[in-house]
Structures are given as C-alpha cells and as structure tokens.
C-alpha positions, -999 to +999 in steps of 0.1 A: +207+119+668+206+082+675+239+065+683+248+043+653+284+039+662+302+008+651+331-008+670+361+015+669+342+046+657+339+079+676+314+107+674+331+141+671+313+174+677+322+199+650+313+229+672+294+243+642+256+245+641+252+213+662+269+192+635+286+159+644+307+135+624+314+098+629+350+090+624+373+059+627+405+069+645+424+041+627+418+059+594+419+095+581+400+119+604+389+154+597+404+180+620+388+212+632+409+233+608+391+217+578+357+224+594+366+260+601+379+265+566+348+250+550+326+274+570+348+304+561+348+297+523+313+308+512+303+304+475 
C-alpha cells in the first residue's frame, strides 16, 4: 500500500487480514473493538 497520508493522519493496522485504515486522531477514530465486532458478526 502506498503511503497517501495527509498531515495529521495516521495509518492503523487492524490486525485482520492485513487491513489498514487511515485515521485523523483529531476526529472520531475506530477502535479495535469495532473491528473485532464487525468480523464476528457474519451475515
């Protein structure tokens, strides 16, 4: 994955299938609990 981070952003590793998410710490950020719950809830 190329690094397309803007100023103030960070790249978080979701520890799930190699997925990563770009987040701005000054705004809402997803936590690992949301990631784990989304993986657990299968449709």
